[in-house]
Residue, then its C-alpha position, 0 to 999 in steps of 0.5 A: m466680861g466676855q460672857a456679858g458681851f456675848s449676851t449683849k450681842e445675842s440680845g441685839q440679834f434677837l431684837l433685829l430678828g424680832a424687828s424683821l419679823l414685825l416688818l414682814l407681818l406688817s407688809v403681809s397684812v397691808g396686802e392681805q388677800e382672801g377668797e370669798n364664795l358668794s355662790g349663795l347669791s346666785d339664782n342659777p343653781d349651776r352658776a357660781i360666784f367667786a371673788v378675791r378681795e384685798n384690804e377688804t375691797t374686791c379686786l377680782m370677781v367671776e360669775f360663771a357656770v363651768k363644765l369639765v370633760v376629762p378623758y382617762d384610761v380604764l382596762a378593757l374586759n380582756r384586762i390587757d388593752l386600755i380604753t378611754e372613758q370620759a369623766s364629765f362634771t360641773l364646778p361645784r358652788g361650794a368650792q374653796i377660793d384663793g387668789k391674788c391681784g396685781s396691777t398687770e397680773s391676777e389669778i384665782h384658784i378654785s379647789w374642791k374635794k380636798n384639793a383633788y381638783v384645782l382650777r387655776i385661771f390666770f389673767s394679764k393686762e397688755l397694750r395693743a395697737k394704738g395704745a389700747e389697754v386690754w385684759k385677757i385670760s393668759k393661762v388656765q390650769f386644771v389639776y385632777d386626781t383620777s384616784e377620786s372615784s366619784h368621777f373616775i370609775n376604775a381608772y387605770n394607774p390612778g394619780k394626779h395630773t395637770a392639764s394646761t393651756h399653751h399660748l392662750s389669749a382668751l376673753v380679750t376685753p378693754a381695760g376697766r370693763s367686765f367680760v359678759c357672755a351667755a354663750q358657751q366658751t370652750l378651752t382645750l387643755i393638754s394633760s400630763d396624762h399622755q397628752k390627753g385633751v381636757t375640755v373646759h366649757m364656760y357659759d353665763i359668764q361675767i368676769q373682771p380681774f382688774d380695775m374694780t371700782a366698787d365692792f362686789v360690783f362689776s364695771e361696765p359690761y363688754k359683750c362677747i361677739t357670739d352674744q352680739r351675733e345671736r342678738l343680731e340674728e334674733t332682731l334681723p328678721l323683725i327688721l326685715g319684716f318691718i321694712l317689707a311691710l313698709v315697702i308694701v304700704i308705700m307701693l299700695t299708696v302709690y298705686h292708689f294715687h295713680l288710679k285716682l290721677s288716671a281716672s281724673h284725666t281720662p277723655p270722654q269715650l265716643p260711641h262705637d255705633r255710628s247710628l248714635y252720632k245722629n243724636m249727638 
């Protein structure tokens, strides 16, 4: 009897464990998120397109070109001193994508070269003055391995390092809109490798980490200040030229009418030679 009771109890525990695992699997499948690389759709060879999808719907998408500049140490010719070199490379279009979406926090992870390089971008939403809701990039992190010799040549003491931003608030955009900027945006990250500064240059950007209403389709664009200023600088000379031409035309027209009016009101001229008065 004791043995049978033990078996019944054990069976109940297995059933409970099985039910728990089933619920866990169901909860994971409901919120399943996956990354997709859509860079093949871009006609720009430097521009990558990455998306994070939840339940077969896009919840985060980025299009951009990225260049990274990473300083690292090498031994000098005397084999004693250290000198700093710079590795410069672009974000490959064939990278692997991962990430997650939330109502107020989202992130995307971009990795390549068997995780020798991992770029993580974190987004957050916040309320600002007068109740305006915005989203921003709140953190950027870059993990790199200086033992990867295609970019880091003869690196001294090679190994993995992590570079991160601190107190970042970049690309601030009204909620429900995508950030668009052709001009270069530059971020500086501080590395665990002796506090070296890693530079991330982003350009030809369109990003939306929240509130996407259609699959693989950005919402209304919000242009960066730099693009707006550059467009104004392009159109301002045309506007000024048009105004100047208009002013010249108006002045010539006024002058023409002034001459006509002056001619119609000019009194008859008397001859200066007094001998001519006899014939008058």
